[in-house]
C-alpha positions as CSV (number, residue, x, y, z in Angstrom):
1,M,104.9,8.8,47.0
2,K,106.8,5.9,45.5
3,H,110.2,7.1,44.6
4,F,112.7,5.4,42.3
5,N,113.9,2.1,43.8
6,K,117.3,2.2,45.4
7,Y,118.5,-0.9,43.6
8,L,119.2,-1.5,39.9
9,F,116.5,-3.5,38.1
10,L,117.5,-7.0,37.3
11,F,116.7,-8.2,33.9
12,F,115.5,-11.5,32.6
13,L,117.5,-14.0,30.5
14,L,114.8,-14.9,28.0
15,G,116.7,-17.8,26.4
16,L,120.0,-18.0,24.6
17,V,119.3,-20.9,22.2
18,S,117.1,-21.1,19.1
19,T,116.0,-17.5,19.1
20,G,115.0,-17.8,15.4
21,C,112.4,-20.4,16.4
22,K,111.2,-19.3,19.8
23,K,109.8,-15.8,19.9
24,F,110.6,-13.3,22.6
25,M,107.1,-13.4,23.9
26,D,106.9,-17.2,24.1
27,R,109.3,-17.7,26.9
28,A,109.3,-17.3,30.7
29,P,112.4,-16.0,32.4
30,L,115.1,-18.6,33.0
31,S,117.6,-16.8,35.2
32,E,118.8,-13.5,36.3
33,V,122.1,-11.6,36.2
34,T,123.1,-8.5,38.2
35,D,123.9,-5.1,36.9
36,E,127.6,-5.6,37.8
37,T,128.0,-8.7,35.7
38,A,125.5,-8.2,32.9
39,W,127.0,-5.7,30.5
40,T,129.5,-7.8,28.7
41,S,128.2,-8.3,25.2
42,E,125.6,-7.2,22.6
43,D,123.6,-10.4,23.4
44,N,123.1,-9.2,27.0
45,V,122.1,-5.8,25.8
46,R,119.5,-7.5,23.7
47,L,118.2,-9.6,26.6
48,Y,117.8,-6.5,28.8
49,A,115.9,-4.7,26.0
50,N,113.7,-7.7,25.5
51,S,112.6,-7.7,29.1
52,L,110.8,-4.4,28.3
53,Y,108.7,-5.8,25.5
54,T,105.6,-6.9,27.5
55,S,105.5,-3.4,29.2
56,F,104.9,-1.8,25.8
57,F,103.3,-4.6,23.8
58,P,100.9,-6.4,26.2
59,G,98.7,-7.9,23.5
60,Y,95.9,-9.8,25.2
61,G,97.7,-9.7,28.5
62,E,98.6,-13.0,30.3
63,G,96.4,-15.4,32.2
64,F,93.5,-13.5,33.6
65,G,95.4,-10.3,33.5
66,T,93.6,-8.1,30.9
67,G,94.9,-4.7,31.8
68,G,95.5,-2.9,28.5
69,A,94.3,-5.8,26.6
70,A,92.0,-5.6,23.5
71,M,88.3,-5.7,24.4
72,M,88.9,-5.9,28.1
73,G,91.3,-3.0,28.8
74,F,89.5,-0.3,26.8
75,Q,85.9,-0.7,27.7
76,F,85.6,3.0,28.6
77,S,84.5,4.7,25.4
78,D,81.4,5.5,23.4
79,D,81.7,2.1,21.6
80,I,80.8,0.1,24.7
81,F,78.4,0.4,27.6
82,A,77.6,-1.7,30.7
83,M,74.6,-3.0,32.5
84,G,73.7,-0.8,35.4
85,N,75.8,2.4,36.0
86,Q,78.3,3.6,33.4
87,G,81.9,4.2,34.3
88,N,82.7,7.8,35.3
89,F,85.5,10.2,34.6
90,T,87.5,11.3,37.6
91,R,85.6,14.3,39.1
92,A,87.8,15.1,42.1
93,V,91.4,15.2,43.1
94,P,92.3,11.9,44.7
95,S,94.0,11.4,48.0
96,S,96.9,9.5,46.5
97,S,97.8,9.1,42.9
98,I,100.9,9.7,40.8
99,W,102.9,8.5,37.9
100,S,105.3,5.5,38.0
101,Y,108.9,5.9,36.8
102,S,110.0,2.3,37.3
103,T,109.9,1.5,33.6
104,M,111.6,4.8,32.7
105,R,114.4,4.1,35.1
106,S,115.0,0.7,33.4
107,I,115.1,2.4,30.0
108,N,117.6,5.1,31.2
109,I,119.7,2.4,32.8
110,L,119.8,0.7,29.4
111,L,120.9,3.9,27.6
112,D,123.5,4.6,30.3
113,R,125.0,1.1,30.2
114,I,125.2,1.2,26.4
115,E,127.1,4.4,26.6
116,N,129.3,3.7,29.6
117,R,129.7,-0.1,30.0
118,V,129.5,-1.8,26.6
119,S,130.2,1.0,24.1
120,G,133.7,-0.3,23.5
121,M,132.4,-3.8,22.8
122,L,130.0,-2.7,20.1
123,T,130.5,-1.6,16.6
124,E,129.3,1.9,15.8
125,E,126.3,0.4,14.0
126,A,125.4,-1.8,16.9
127,K,125.7,1.0,19.4
128,N,123.5,3.3,17.3
129,H,120.9,0.5,16.9
130,W,120.6,-0.3,20.6
131,T,120.7,3.4,21.5
132,G,117.8,3.8,19.0
133,I,116.0,0.9,20.7
134,G,116.4,2.6,24.1
135,R,115.3,6.0,22.8
136,F,112.3,4.4,21.1
137,F,111.2,2.9,24.4
138,R,111.8,6.2,26.2
139,A,109.7,8.0,23.6
140,M,106.9,5.5,24.1
141,E,107.0,5.7,27.9
142,Y,107.1,9.6,28.0
143,S,104.3,9.7,25.4
144,D,102.2,7.5,27.7
145,L,103.0,9.6,30.8
146,V,102.2,12.9,29.0
147,T,99.0,11.5,27.5
148,T,97.8,10.8,31.0
149,F,99.2,13.7,33.1
150,G,100.4,16.5,30.7
151,D,103.4,18.0,32.3
152,V,105.7,15.4,34.0
153,P,109.3,15.4,35.3
154,Y,111.7,14.7,32.5
155,Y,114.8,12.6,33.1
156,D,117.3,11.6,30.3
157,H,119.5,10.0,32.9
158,V,119.4,7.6,35.9
159,P,118.5,9.9,38.9
160,S,120.7,9.7,42.0
161,D,119.1,8.2,45.0
162,I,120.6,10.9,47.3
163,D,120.0,14.0,45.1
164,L,116.8,15.4,46.4
165,D,116.7,18.1,43.7
166,D,116.6,15.2,41.2
167,L,114.2,13.0,43.1
168,Y,111.8,15.9,43.8
169,K,112.1,17.5,40.4
170,P,109.2,19.7,39.3
171,R,107.0,18.9,36.4
172,T,108.6,19.6,33.0
173,P,106.3,21.4,30.5
174,R,104.6,19.0,28.2
175,N,105.9,20.7,25.1
176,E,109.5,20.3,26.3
177,V,109.0,16.6,27.1
178,M,107.4,16.0,23.7
179,D,110.2,17.8,21.9
180,A,112.5,15.3,23.6
181,V,110.2,12.5,22.4
182,Y,110.3,13.9,18.9
183,D,114.1,13.8,19.0
184,D,114.2,10.3,20.3
185,L,111.8,9.1,17.6
186,K,113.9,10.8,14.9
187,F,117.0,9.1,16.2
188,A,115.3,5.8,16.4
189,L,114.0,6.0,12.8
190,A,117.5,6.8,11.5
191,N,119.4,4.2,13.5
192,I,117.3,1.1,14.4
193,R,118.1,-1.8,12.1
194,T,115.6,-2.5,9.3
195,S,115.9,-6.2,10.3
196,D,117.1,-7.7,13.6
197,G,115.5,-11.1,13.7
198,D,111.9,-12.4,13.7
199,Q,109.7,-10.6,16.2
200,F,112.3,-8.2,17.4
201,V,111.8,-4.4,17.2
202,N,113.1,-3.1,13.9
203,R,112.8,0.2,12.1
204,Y,109.4,-0.6,10.7
205,V,108.0,-1.5,14.1
206,A,109.4,1.7,15.5
207,A,108.1,3.7,12.6
208,G,104.6,2.3,13.0
209,F,104.5,3.2,16.7
210,A,106.1,6.6,15.9
211,S,103.2,7.3,13.5
212,R,100.8,6.6,16.4
213,I,102.6,8.7,18.9
214,A,103.1,11.7,16.6
215,L,99.5,11.6,15.3
216,Y,98.3,11.7,18.9
217,E,100.5,14.7,19.8
218,G,99.8,16.5,16.5
219,T,96.1,16.4,16.9
220,W,96.3,17.1,20.6
221,Q,98.2,20.3,19.8
222,K,95.7,21.2,17.1
223,Y,92.5,20.6,19.1
224,Y,93.4,21.0,22.7
225,Y,96.1,23.7,22.6
226,N,95.1,25.3,19.3
227,N,98.7,25.4,18.3
228,N,98.9,24.7,14.6
229,E,102.7,25.2,14.4
230,R,103.4,22.4,16.9
231,A,100.6,20.3,15.3
232,R,102.3,20.6,12.0
233,K,105.6,19.4,13.4
234,F,104.2,16.2,14.8
235,L,101.7,15.5,12.0
236,E,104.6,15.7,9.5
237,L,106.5,13.2,11.6
238,A,103.4,10.9,11.7
239,E,103.2,11.0,7.9
240,E,106.9,10.5,7.6
241,A,107.0,7.6,10.0
242,A,104.0,5.9,8.4
243,D,105.5,6.3,5.0
244,I,108.6,4.4,6.1
245,V,106.4,1.4,6.7
246,I,104.3,1.9,3.6
247,S,107.2,2.4,1.2
248,S,109.1,-0.6,2.5
249,G,106.7,-2.9,0.5
250,K,106.9,-5.5,3.3
251,Y,103.3,-5.2,4.4
252,D,99.9,-5.4,2.8
253,I,96.2,-6.0,3.4
254,V,95.7,-9.7,2.5
255,T,93.9,-11.3,5.4
256,D,90.1,-11.4,6.2
257,F,89.4,-9.4,9.3
258,R,88.5,-12.1,11.9
259,T,91.5,-14.2,11.1
260,L,93.7,-11.4,12.2
261,F,92.5,-11.9,15.8
262,A,91.6,-15.6,15.8
263,S,94.8,-17.3,14.6
264,N,97.2,-19.4,16.6
265,S,100.1,-18.1,14.5
266,L,100.5,-14.7,12.8
267,A,104.0,-15.6,11.7
268,G,104.6,-14.2,8.2
269,N,101.3,-12.4,8.0
270,K,101.8,-9.3,5.9
271,D,98.9,-7.5,7.6
272,V,100.9,-7.5,10.9
273,V,103.9,-5.4,11.7
274,L,104.3,-6.8,15.2
275,Y,102.4,-9.5,17.0
276,R,102.4,-11.2,20.4
277,H,102.6,-15.0,20.2
278,Y,100.9,-17.2,22.8
279,D,101.8,-20.9,23.4
280,A,100.6,-23.1,26.3
281,A,103.7,-25.1,26.1
282,T,105.7,-22.2,27.3
283,G,103.0,-21.1,29.8
284,I,102.1,-17.9,28.0
285,T,98.3,-17.9,27.5
286,H,95.5,-15.4,27.8
287,S,91.7,-15.2,28.5
288,V,90.3,-12.6,26.1
289,A,89.0,-15.2,23.6
290,S,87.0,-16.8,26.4
291,Y,84.9,-13.6,26.6
292,N,84.0,-14.2,23.0
293,N,83.1,-17.9,23.2
294,L,79.3,-17.5,23.1
295,S,79.2,-19.5,26.3
296,E,80.6,-16.8,28.7
297,S,77.9,-14.4,29.8
298,L,78.8,-10.7,29.4
299,A,77.6,-7.6,31.1
300,F,79.0,-5.1,28.6
301,G,78.5,-4.8,24.9
302,P,78.4,-2.6,21.8
303,S,76.4,0.7,22.1
304,T,73.7,1.7,19.6
305,D,76.0,4.6,18.8
306,L,78.7,2.3,17.6
307,I,76.2,0.1,15.7
308,K,74.8,3.1,13.8
309,S,78.2,4.3,12.8
310,F,79.0,1.4,10.5
311,I,78.9,2.5,6.9
312,C,76.7,0.7,4.4
313,V,78.3,-1.3,1.6
314,D,77.5,1.5,-0.9
315,G,79.8,3.7,1.1
316,Q,76.9,5.9,2.5
317,P,75.6,6.3,6.0
318,W,72.4,4.4,6.6
319,Q,70.2,7.5,6.3
320,N,71.4,8.2,2.8
321,S,72.1,4.6,1.5
322,A,70.4,3.2,-1.6
323,E,70.9,-0.3,-0.2
324,T,67.6,-2.2,0.2
325,G,66.8,-2.3,3.9
326,A,69.5,0.1,5.0
327,G,67.2,1.5,7.7
328,D,66.5,-2.0,9.0
329,F,68.7,-2.5,12.1
330,S,67.9,-6.2,12.6
331,L,71.2,-8.0,12.9
332,S,70.6,-10.3,10.0
333,K,69.9,-7.3,7.7
334,M,72.8,-5.3,8.9
335,I,75.2,-8.1,8.2
336,A,74.1,-7.9,4.5
337,T,74.0,-4.1,4.2
338,R,76.9,-2.9,6.3
339,D,80.7,-2.9,6.1
340,S,82.1,-6.4,6.4
341,R,83.8,-5.5,9.8
342,L,80.3,-5.6,11.4
343,E,79.7,-9.2,10.5
344,A,83.3,-10.1,11.5
345,S,82.8,-8.5,15.0
346,F,79.4,-9.8,16.1
347,Y,77.5,-13.1,16.4
348,E,74.8,-13.4,13.8
349,K,71.8,-13.4,16.2
350,P,70.8,-11.4,19.3
351,T,71.5,-13.4,22.4
352,P,71.0,-12.9,26.1
353,K,74.6,-14.1,26.6
354,N,75.3,-10.4,26.3
355,R,73.1,-9.1,29.0
356,A,73.9,-5.4,28.3
357,S,73.5,-5.2,24.5
358,F,72.1,-8.5,23.2
359,W,74.7,-8.3,20.5
360,Y,77.6,-10.6,21.3
361,T,81.2,-9.7,20.3
362,V,83.1,-12.5,18.6
363,K,85.9,-10.5,17.0
364,F,88.6,-12.3,18.9
365,I,87.7,-16.0,18.4
366,P,87.7,-18.4,15.4
367,R,84.5,-18.8,13.5
368,S,84.7,-22.6,13.9
369,V,84.4,-22.2,17.7
370,I,81.3,-20.0,17.4
371,T,79.7,-22.4,14.9
372,S,80.3,-25.3,17.3
373,V,79.0,-23.6,20.4
374,A,75.9,-22.3,18.5
375,A,75.2,-26.0,17.7
376,G,75.0,-26.8,21.4
377,N,78.6,-27.9,22.1
378,A,80.8,-26.6,24.9
379,P,83.6,-24.4,23.9
380,P,86.9,-26.2,23.2
381,N,89.1,-26.3,26.3
382,E,91.6,-23.8,24.8
383,F,88.9,-21.2,24.5
384,T,87.8,-21.3,28.1
385,S,89.3,-19.8,31.3
386,S,92.8,-18.4,30.7
387,K,93.9,-21.1,28.3
388,N,93.6,-19.1,25.1
389,E,96.5,-19.3,22.6
390,T,95.4,-17.0,19.8
391,D,98.0,-14.4,18.8
392,Y,97.4,-10.7,19.0
393,P,98.3,-8.3,16.2
394,V,100.0,-5.7,18.4
395,L,100.6,-3.3,15.4
396,R,98.6,-3.8,12.2
397,Y,99.4,-2.4,8.8
398,A,95.9,-1.1,8.7
399,E,96.6,1.2,11.6
400,V,99.7,2.6,9.8
401,L,97.6,3.3,6.7
402,L,94.9,5.1,8.8
403,N,97.5,7.0,10.8
404,W,99.1,8.1,7.5
405,I,95.9,9.3,5.8
406,E,94.6,11.0,8.9
407,A,97.9,12.9,9.4
408,K,97.8,14.0,5.7
409,E,94.2,15.3,6.0
410,E,94.9,17.1,9.3
411,L,97.9,18.8,7.6
412,A,95.6,19.7,4.7
413,T,93.3,21.6,7.1
414,I,96.2,23.8,8.3
415,G,97.8,24.6,5.0
416,G,99.3,21.4,3.7
417,G,98.7,19.8,0.4
418,A,95.2,18.3,-0.3
419,V,94.6,14.6,0.1
420,T,94.2,13.0,-3.4
421,Q,92.1,10.1,-4.5
422,D,95.3,8.2,-4.9
423,D,96.0,8.7,-1.2
424,L,92.6,7.2,-0.4
425,E,93.3,4.3,-2.7
426,R,96.5,3.6,-0.8
427,S,94.9,3.7,2.6
428,V,91.1,3.6,3.3
429,N,90.2,1.9,0.1
430,K,93.0,-0.7,0.3
431,I,91.5,-1.6,3.7
432,R,88.0,-1.8,2.4
433,K,89.2,-4.2,-0.3
434,R,90.5,-6.8,2.2
435,P,89.5,-10.4,1.4
436,L,86.2,-11.7,2.9
437,A,85.9,-15.0,4.7
438,E,83.9,-17.6,2.9
439,E,81.5,-17.8,5.8
440,A,80.9,-14.0,5.5
441,V,80.2,-14.2,1.8
442,A,77.7,-17.0,2.4
443,K,75.8,-14.6,4.6
444,G,75.6,-11.9,1.9
445,V,78.5,-9.8,3.1
446,Q,80.1,-7.6,0.4
447,Q,83.2,-5.4,0.2
448,T,82.4,-1.7,0.9
449,A,82.4,0.7,-2.0
450,P,85.5,3.0,-2.1
451,L,85.6,6.4,-0.4
452,E,85.7,9.0,-3.2
453,I,86.7,12.6,-2.7
454,A,84.4,13.7,-5.5
455,N,81.4,12.0,-3.8
456,L,81.9,12.2,-0.1
457,P,79.0,11.0,2.1
458,D,76.8,13.7,3.5
459,D,76.2,12.2,6.9
460,P,73.3,14.0,8.6
461,K,74.8,13.1,12.0
462,R,78.3,14.5,11.2
463,D,79.8,16.8,13.8
464,P,79.6,20.1,12.0
465,S,83.1,21.1,13.4
466,V,84.7,18.1,11.5
467,P,85.2,18.4,7.7
468,A,83.4,15.6,5.7
469,L,86.6,13.8,4.6
470,L,88.1,13.8,8.0
471,W,84.7,12.6,9.4
472,E,84.9,9.6,7.1
473,I,88.5,8.8,8.0
474,R,87.6,8.9,11.7
475,R,84.6,6.6,11.0
476,E,87.0,4.2,9.3
477,R,89.2,4.1,12.5
478,R,86.1,3.4,14.6
479,M,85.0,0.4,12.4
480,E,88.5,-0.9,12.1
481,F,89.6,-0.7,15.8
482,A,86.3,-1.4,17.7
483,F,87.1,-3.1,21.0
484,E,90.9,-2.6,20.4
485,Y,93.2,0.0,21.9
486,S,92.3,3.4,20.4
487,R,88.8,4.8,20.7
488,I,89.1,6.6,24.1
489,G,92.5,8.0,23.0
490,D,91.1,9.2,19.8
491,L,88.3,11.1,21.6
492,R,90.8,12.7,23.9
493,R,93.2,13.8,21.1
494,W,90.3,15.2,19.0
495,S,88.9,17.0,22.1
496,K,85.7,15.1,21.6
497,L,85.0,13.6,25.0
498,A,81.6,15.2,24.7
499,Y,80.7,12.2,22.5
500,M,80.6,10.3,25.8
501,D,78.1,12.5,27.5
502,T,75.1,10.2,28.1
503,D,72.8,13.1,28.9
504,Q,73.3,14.4,25.4
505,K,73.7,11.0,23.5
506,K,71.1,8.5,24.5
507,D,72.4,6.0,22.0
508,L,75.2,5.3,24.4
509,L,72.8,3.6,26.8
510,S,71.2,1.1,24.5
511,G,72.6,-1.8,22.5
512,G,71.7,-3.9,19.5
513,W,68.3,-4.1,17.7
514,V,66.1,-6.9,19.0
515,N,62.7,-8.1,17.9
516,F,61.8,-9.9,21.1
517,S,58.7,-11.8,19.9
518,A,60.4,-13.1,16.7
519,E,63.9,-13.6,18.0
520,V,64.1,-14.2,21.7
521,P,60.5,-14.5,23.1
522,D,61.7,-16.2,26.3
523,E,63.6,-13.1,27.2
524,L,60.5,-10.9,27.6
525,K,60.8,-10.2,31.3
526,T,60.3,-7.4,33.8
527,G,63.0,-4.7,33.4
528,V,63.4,-5.2,29.7
529,S,62.9,-2.2,27.5
530,V,63.7,-1.1,23.9
531,V,64.3,2.2,22.2
532,D,62.5,2.7,18.9
533,M,63.9,4.7,16.0
534,A,62.2,7.9,17.3
535,G,64.1,7.5,20.6
536,N,61.0,6.4,22.6
537,I,61.6,3.9,25.4
538,I,59.1,1.1,25.4
539,V,59.0,-1.0,28.6
540,Y,57.6,-4.5,28.7
541,N,54.5,-4.6,30.8
542,G,53.3,-8.2,30.2
543,S,50.9,-7.4,27.4
544,N,52.8,-5.5,24.8
545,A,55.1,-8.2,23.4
546,S,54.4,-7.1,19.8
547,A,55.7,-3.6,20.5
548,M,59.0,-4.9,21.9
549,K,61.3,-4.4,19.0
550,G,64.0,-1.8,19.1
551,F,67.5,-1.1,20.5
552,Y,67.7,-3.2,23.7
553,R,68.0,-1.3,27.0
554,L,67.5,-2.6,30.5
555,T,65.5,-0.2,32.7
556,N,68.4,-0.1,35.2
557,T,71.0,1.0,32.7
558,N,72.0,4.5,33.9
559,G,74.1,7.2,32.4
560,R,77.4,8.5,33.7
561,L,77.7,11.6,35.9
562,P,78.4,15.0,34.3
563,F,82.1,15.5,33.6
564,L,82.3,18.5,31.2
565,N,82.2,22.2,32.2
566,L,82.6,21.4,35.9
567,P,84.8,23.8,37.9
568,G,88.1,22.3,38.8
569,V,87.5,19.1,36.6
570,N,89.6,18.3,33.5
571,P,88.6,14.9,32.0
572,Y,91.3,15.1,29.5
573,L,94.2,14.8,32.0
574,S,94.6,13.0,35.2
575,P,95.1,14.8,38.6
576,I,97.8,13.8,41.0
577,G,97.1,13.1,44.7
578,R,97.2,15.5,47.6
579,V,99.5,13.1,49.5
580,Q,102.2,13.4,46.8
581,I,101.9,17.2,46.7
582,D,102.2,17.4,50.5
583,E,105.2,15.1,50.5
584,Y,107.0,17.4,48.1
585,T,106.1,20.3,50.4
586,S,107.5,18.5,53.4
587,K,110.8,18.2,51.6
588,G,110.9,21.8,50.6
589,Y,109.8,21.3,47.0
590,T,106.8,22.2,45.0
591,L,104.8,19.8,42.9
592,A,102.1,21.5,40.8
593,Q,98.7,19.9,40.2
594,T,97.7,18.8,36.7
595,E,96.3,21.7,34.6
596,G,92.6,22.1,34.9
597,W,92.5,20.8,38.5
598,P,92.4,22.7,41.7
599,Q,96.0,23.7,42.6
600,N,95.5,23.4,46.4
């Protein structure tokens, strides 16, 4: 087991000059100071806090590092599938695995030094602000730990390196940890400054993330623990936090969808509450856009299940839509009949550059680049390798709106007030009215009709356990956040990992609709198969070219192993390793296994 380090973490000086012009995520570390000499001013408190930003707001990652990044870090969901074998949930207790508390230690050092080293140097307002920042980060970190493991040891202090009772502390019950998270978030929302400089965490950034954290916990309590009392507590916080952002009047939906992910500067964009800026001049670049450049060959892509979920422009699921050709799944037809986010997310033609799905994701790259590459040109240098400079919207106003409306509807199902049409106009329908790119309009893309309480879609594929309005709110999240951060987390908090069961949902193993003879005749090869609308698999045999139209599926694409209803397996929470449990035992302490996994 990796215990807390025996030294205090050094923090980076991120630049003392021109902080109004150079953003915190633009700069590489310049120098270091020690714990003994650092805590002398508010500026140094700020520098220490800034060093934590990339831990919580990774954006697209850096260089070729894509862990946690949009598109690359969250491939494991029902939105995406891969060539060959699908990724599996953990099915056995590992030999060695446990949480890391290095970031938590850094946060608790920050809070300790604010209280005990610089308290006398700060005004009361400044002390409360920086304590709020520390408690906000602590809430985020414990929320992540709890989401992964459930019960985890809780520390609100810097543990002693020689106190074994502290170092080998047993797991704290999840509810107790999350009550502390709740208190930290409430303090942060009351004390963090409403403005603290461009691109620094302020009250609205904290409130946006608080709405995410509280919505997760509220729905987890409702669906996993069946505890409506605790669900109400956190759902009310999610609504309250989101409303802080909404009522500020600082944010709006004013930008076409693709531009949010394909701009070199999101500065001043009202759709964005917090973004990560990339700049080659400072050595901060990423590689995610390169996987969208239409030149890079991909082995993962959108599932048929995701493709079918996009609502038609009349606001109805395709089975019920009055749109001409709503049942035609050819890409060109879907662009004209589906919500505008489909056109903004995918290249306009099937292509073997996506070897899994034949539909190529272009959500994270400028339209001009795709137009140029489609014309036969090489991608521009800055859209190859790890040279990408496009900004990432770490927290979008659209998410805050969807967190808010989902929390309100979840509360309505457990005794709260009913969602009104005005609530939908302020949230879902505001998003549906976002501007369309000129290029999209030229293809026939239209804004989607508003969601109306008096005329809710009757989706024949709706999970009967989910009320119709909530189903449509969840659909909206899926369209809005495809290939971003949230889908697998959403399935966990709704207790809907069954949606990823490939034995039950065959649409998880096929991709986009392709008419091979008409669109890509050169790709009719051994191993190619398609799935027709009736679910029949048609395999190319050398003489059936005219029949090869349907949802693309390679014959060697295989489902994931069973992961539900297996004894001693809990796909919702991660187990810890036997090595760590044995180490606790060797020191005379007990470390319990994660709930749902074998305890010995």
